[in-house]
mmCIF file of the C-alpha atoms, coordinates in Angstrom:
data_MODEL
# 
_entry.id   MODEL 
# 
loop_
_atom_site.group_PDB 
_atom_site.id 
_atom_site.type_symbol 
_atom_site.label_atom_id 
_atom_site.label_alt_id 
_atom_site.label_comp_id 
_atom_site.label_asym_id 
_atom_site.label_entity_id 
_atom_site.label_seq_id 
_atom_site.pdbx_PDB_ins_code 
_atom_site.Cartn_x 
_atom_site.Cartn_y 
_atom_site.Cartn_z 
_atom_site.occupancy 
_atom_site.B_iso_or_equiv 
_atom_site.pdbx_formal_charge 
_atom_site.auth_seq_id 
_atom_site.auth_comp_id 
_atom_site.auth_asym_id 
_atom_site.auth_atom_id 
_atom_site.pdbx_PDB_model_num 
ATOM 1   C CA . UNK A 1 1   ? -23.666 -21.813 38.069  1.00 0.00 ? 1   UNK A CA 1 
ATOM 2   C CA . UNK A 1 2   ? -26.390 -21.380 35.408  1.00 0.00 ? 2   UNK A CA 1 
ATOM 3   C CA . UNK A 1 3   ? -26.137 -23.048 32.018  1.00 0.00 ? 3   UNK A CA 1 
ATOM 4   C CA . UNK A 1 4   ? -25.383 -19.899 30.068  1.00 0.00 ? 4   UNK A CA 1 
ATOM 5   C CA . UNK A 1 5   ? -22.719 -18.508 32.512  1.00 0.00 ? 5   UNK A CA 1 
ATOM 6   C CA . UNK A 1 6   ? -19.054 -18.674 31.589  1.00 0.00 ? 6   UNK A CA 1 
ATOM 7   C CA . UNK A 1 7   ? -16.440 -19.861 34.032  1.00 0.00 ? 7   UNK A CA 1 
ATOM 8   C CA . UNK A 1 8   ? -14.404 -16.690 33.257  1.00 0.00 ? 8   UNK A CA 1 
ATOM 9   C CA . UNK A 1 9   ? -15.229 -13.377 34.883  1.00 0.00 ? 9   UNK A CA 1 
ATOM 10  C CA . UNK A 1 10  ? -14.758 -10.303 32.682  1.00 0.00 ? 10  UNK A CA 1 
ATOM 11  C CA . UNK A 1 11  ? -16.123 -6.882  33.436  1.00 0.00 ? 11  UNK A CA 1 
ATOM 12  C CA . UNK A 1 12  ? -18.747 -7.152  30.590  1.00 0.00 ? 12  UNK A CA 1 
ATOM 13  C CA . UNK A 1 13  ? -19.291 -8.961  27.329  1.00 0.00 ? 13  UNK A CA 1 
ATOM 14  C CA . UNK A 1 14  ? -17.167 -6.356  25.360  1.00 0.00 ? 14  UNK A CA 1 
ATOM 15  C CA . UNK A 1 15  ? -13.940 -7.201  27.228  1.00 0.00 ? 15  UNK A CA 1 
ATOM 16  C CA . UNK A 1 16  ? -11.752 -10.110 26.405  1.00 0.00 ? 16  UNK A CA 1 
ATOM 17  C CA . UNK A 1 17  ? -8.396  -11.087 27.749  1.00 0.00 ? 17  UNK A CA 1 
ATOM 18  C CA . UNK A 1 18  ? -5.558  -9.171  26.053  1.00 0.00 ? 18  UNK A CA 1 
ATOM 19  C CA . UNK A 1 19  ? -3.828  -12.244 24.657  1.00 0.00 ? 19  UNK A CA 1 
ATOM 20  C CA . UNK A 1 20  ? -6.895  -13.154 22.559  1.00 0.00 ? 20  UNK A CA 1 
ATOM 21  C CA . UNK A 1 21  ? -7.171  -9.617  21.188  1.00 0.00 ? 21  UNK A CA 1 
ATOM 22  C CA . UNK A 1 22  ? -3.480  -9.391  20.393  1.00 0.00 ? 22  UNK A CA 1 
ATOM 23  C CA . UNK A 1 23  ? -3.522  -12.663 18.470  1.00 0.00 ? 23  UNK A CA 1 
ATOM 24  C CA . UNK A 1 24  ? -6.749  -12.168 16.501  1.00 0.00 ? 24  UNK A CA 1 
ATOM 25  C CA . UNK A 1 25  ? -5.979  -11.957 12.724  1.00 0.00 ? 25  UNK A CA 1 
ATOM 26  C CA . UNK A 1 26  ? -9.139  -9.829  12.250  1.00 0.00 ? 26  UNK A CA 1 
ATOM 27  C CA . UNK A 1 27  ? -8.095  -7.140  14.729  1.00 0.00 ? 27  UNK A CA 1 
ATOM 28  C CA . UNK A 1 28  ? -7.975  -3.639  13.227  1.00 0.00 ? 28  UNK A CA 1 
ATOM 29  C CA . UNK A 1 29  ? -4.523  -2.179  12.614  1.00 0.00 ? 29  UNK A CA 1 
ATOM 30  C CA . UNK A 1 30  ? -3.355  0.957   10.818  1.00 0.00 ? 30  UNK A CA 1 
ATOM 31  C CA . UNK A 1 31  ? -1.188  0.979   7.714   1.00 0.00 ? 31  UNK A CA 1 
ATOM 32  C CA . UNK A 1 32  ? 2.151   2.596   8.592   1.00 0.00 ? 32  UNK A CA 1 
ATOM 33  C CA . UNK A 1 33  ? 2.307   4.375   5.139   1.00 0.00 ? 33  UNK A CA 1 
ATOM 34  C CA . UNK A 1 34  ? -1.226  5.734   4.747   1.00 0.00 ? 34  UNK A CA 1 
ATOM 35  C CA . UNK A 1 35  ? -2.928  5.286   8.078   1.00 0.00 ? 35  UNK A CA 1 
ATOM 36  C CA . UNK A 1 36  ? -5.839  3.300   6.675   1.00 0.00 ? 36  UNK A CA 1 
ATOM 37  C CA . UNK A 1 37  ? -7.464  0.985   9.263   1.00 0.00 ? 37  UNK A CA 1 
ATOM 38  C CA . UNK A 1 38  ? -7.909  -2.593  8.131   1.00 0.00 ? 38  UNK A CA 1 
ATOM 39  C CA . UNK A 1 39  ? -7.941  -6.143  9.485   1.00 0.00 ? 39  UNK A CA 1 
ATOM 40  C CA . UNK A 1 40  ? -4.430  -7.475  10.256  1.00 0.00 ? 40  UNK A CA 1 
ATOM 41  C CA . UNK A 1 41  ? -4.944  -10.463 7.831   1.00 0.00 ? 41  UNK A CA 1 
ATOM 42  C CA . UNK A 1 42  ? -5.413  -7.925  4.972   1.00 0.00 ? 42  UNK A CA 1 
ATOM 43  C CA . UNK A 1 43  ? -2.418  -5.724  5.822   1.00 0.00 ? 43  UNK A CA 1 
ATOM 44  C CA . UNK A 1 44  ? 0.160   -7.596  3.648   1.00 0.00 ? 44  UNK A CA 1 
ATOM 45  C CA . UNK A 1 45  ? -2.026  -7.446  0.561   1.00 0.00 ? 45  UNK A CA 1 
ATOM 46  C CA . UNK A 1 46  ? -2.761  -3.796  1.251   1.00 0.00 ? 46  UNK A CA 1 
ATOM 47  C CA . UNK A 1 47  ? 1.017   -3.016  1.619   1.00 0.00 ? 47  UNK A CA 1 
ATOM 48  C CA . UNK A 1 48  ? 1.886   -4.963  -1.604  1.00 0.00 ? 48  UNK A CA 1 
ATOM 49  C CA . UNK A 1 49  ? -0.984  -3.950  -3.923  1.00 0.00 ? 49  UNK A CA 1 
ATOM 50  C CA . UNK A 1 50  ? -3.405  -1.372  -2.535  1.00 0.00 ? 50  UNK A CA 1 
ATOM 51  C CA . UNK A 1 51  ? -1.676  1.238   -0.490  1.00 0.00 ? 51  UNK A CA 1 
ATOM 52  C CA . UNK A 1 52  ? -1.412  4.510   -2.442  1.00 0.00 ? 52  UNK A CA 1 
ATOM 53  C CA . UNK A 1 53  ? 1.719   5.433   -0.544  1.00 0.00 ? 53  UNK A CA 1 
ATOM 54  C CA . UNK A 1 54  ? 3.669   2.270   -1.253  1.00 0.00 ? 54  UNK A CA 1 
ATOM 55  C CA . UNK A 1 55  ? 6.865   2.853   -3.288  1.00 0.00 ? 55  UNK A CA 1 
ATOM 56  C CA . UNK A 1 56  ? 7.231   1.468   -6.792  1.00 0.00 ? 56  UNK A CA 1 
ATOM 57  C CA . UNK A 1 57  ? 10.139  1.593   -9.186  1.00 0.00 ? 57  UNK A CA 1 
ATOM 58  C CA . UNK A 1 58  ? 9.755   3.542   -12.387 1.00 0.00 ? 58  UNK A CA 1 
ATOM 59  C CA . UNK A 1 59  ? 9.287   1.402   -15.551 1.00 0.00 ? 59  UNK A CA 1 
ATOM 60  C CA . UNK A 1 60  ? 12.330  3.167   -17.053 1.00 0.00 ? 60  UNK A CA 1 
ATOM 61  C CA . UNK A 1 61  ? 14.730  1.446   -14.639 1.00 0.00 ? 61  UNK A CA 1 
ATOM 62  C CA . UNK A 1 62  ? 16.358  -0.279  -17.613 1.00 0.00 ? 62  UNK A CA 1 
ATOM 63  C CA . UNK A 1 63  ? 17.340  3.105   -19.025 1.00 0.00 ? 63  UNK A CA 1 
ATOM 64  C CA . UNK A 1 64  ? 18.742  4.311   -15.710 1.00 0.00 ? 64  UNK A CA 1 
ATOM 65  C CA . UNK A 1 65  ? 15.849  5.766   -13.693 1.00 0.00 ? 65  UNK A CA 1 
ATOM 66  C CA . UNK A 1 66  ? 16.320  4.768   -10.050 1.00 0.00 ? 66  UNK A CA 1 
ATOM 67  C CA . UNK A 1 67  ? 13.276  6.650   -8.704  1.00 0.00 ? 67  UNK A CA 1 
ATOM 68  C CA . UNK A 1 68  ? 11.041  4.976   -6.150  1.00 0.00 ? 68  UNK A CA 1 
ATOM 69  C CA . UNK A 1 69  ? 7.730   6.722   -6.560  1.00 0.00 ? 69  UNK A CA 1 
ATOM 70  C CA . UNK A 1 70  ? 4.559   6.658   -4.516  1.00 0.00 ? 70  UNK A CA 1 
ATOM 71  C CA . UNK A 1 71  ? 2.068   4.394   -6.252  1.00 0.00 ? 71  UNK A CA 1 
ATOM 72  C CA . UNK A 1 72  ? -0.474  7.233   -6.572  1.00 0.00 ? 72  UNK A CA 1 
ATOM 73  C CA . UNK A 1 73  ? 2.112   9.351   -8.457  1.00 0.00 ? 73  UNK A CA 1 
ATOM 74  C CA . UNK A 1 74  ? 3.753   6.674   -10.611 1.00 0.00 ? 74  UNK A CA 1 
ATOM 75  C CA . UNK A 1 75  ? 1.690   7.298   -13.775 1.00 0.00 ? 75  UNK A CA 1 
ATOM 76  C CA . UNK A 1 76  ? 2.458   11.041  -13.694 1.00 0.00 ? 76  UNK A CA 1 
ATOM 77  C CA . UNK A 1 77  ? 6.198   10.351  -13.165 1.00 0.00 ? 77  UNK A CA 1 
ATOM 78  C CA . UNK A 1 78  ? 6.429   7.786   -15.971 1.00 0.00 ? 78  UNK A CA 1 
ATOM 79  C CA . UNK A 1 79  ? 4.400   9.830   -18.521 1.00 0.00 ? 79  UNK A CA 1 
ATOM 80  C CA . UNK A 1 80  ? 5.529   13.401  -17.773 1.00 0.00 ? 80  UNK A CA 1 
ATOM 81  C CA . UNK A 1 81  ? 8.353   13.754  -15.203 1.00 0.00 ? 81  UNK A CA 1 
ATOM 82  C CA . UNK A 1 82  ? 10.831  10.909  -15.771 1.00 0.00 ? 82  UNK A CA 1 
ATOM 83  C CA . UNK A 1 83  ? 13.929  12.189  -17.589 1.00 0.00 ? 83  UNK A CA 1 
ATOM 84  C CA . UNK A 1 84  ? 14.303  8.721   -19.167 1.00 0.00 ? 84  UNK A CA 1 
ATOM 85  C CA . UNK A 1 85  ? 10.791  8.669   -20.796 1.00 0.00 ? 85  UNK A CA 1 
ATOM 86  C CA . UNK A 1 86  ? 10.124  8.691   -24.496 1.00 0.00 ? 86  UNK A CA 1 
ATOM 87  C CA . UNK A 1 87  ? 8.661   11.780  -26.085 1.00 0.00 ? 87  UNK A CA 1 
ATOM 88  C CA . UNK A 1 88  ? 7.326   12.504  -29.623 1.00 0.00 ? 88  UNK A CA 1 
ATOM 89  C CA . UNK A 1 89  ? 9.558   14.779  -31.777 1.00 0.00 ? 89  UNK A CA 1 
ATOM 90  C CA . UNK A 1 90  ? 8.229   18.335  -31.924 1.00 0.00 ? 90  UNK A CA 1 
ATOM 91  C CA . UNK A 1 91  ? 8.944   18.467  -35.605 1.00 0.00 ? 91  UNK A CA 1 
ATOM 92  C CA . UNK A 1 92  ? 6.038   16.560  -37.300 1.00 0.00 ? 92  UNK A CA 1 
ATOM 93  C CA . UNK A 1 93  ? 8.130   13.521  -38.123 1.00 0.00 ? 93  UNK A CA 1 
ATOM 94  C CA . UNK A 1 94  ? 6.505   11.130  -35.652 1.00 0.00 ? 94  UNK A CA 1 
ATOM 95  C CA . UNK A 1 95  ? 9.867   10.049  -34.319 1.00 0.00 ? 95  UNK A CA 1 
ATOM 96  C CA . UNK A 1 96  ? 9.964   8.808   -30.768 1.00 0.00 ? 96  UNK A CA 1 
ATOM 97  C CA . UNK A 1 97  ? 12.894  10.182  -28.861 1.00 0.00 ? 97  UNK A CA 1 
ATOM 98  C CA . UNK A 1 98  ? 14.317  9.627   -25.415 1.00 0.00 ? 98  UNK A CA 1 
ATOM 99  C CA . UNK A 1 99  ? 14.395  12.786  -23.264 1.00 0.00 ? 99  UNK A CA 1 
ATOM 100 C CA . UNK A 1 100 ? 18.043  12.282  -22.348 1.00 0.00 ? 100 UNK A CA 1 
# 
């Protein structure tokens, strides 16, 4: 055996035994919510903070909103769609009113 030869025989340098591939924390996986491909060791952070399709609770939960909104739509919901949001009075009195 030459000095640079491995004791394992694989079809070529691009093939590794499946157990090593399946355990690698850097292997690419797809997010179940948005489909983005990223390394496995980044998936948890993506799911918790970055995924645009993760569900977040509306900031008006204390007033009764129980909506779980996609992160990418949360600002629109809280500012324009939530029935528990505050709105300015249409009469020019500058009062802040709750929609409900």
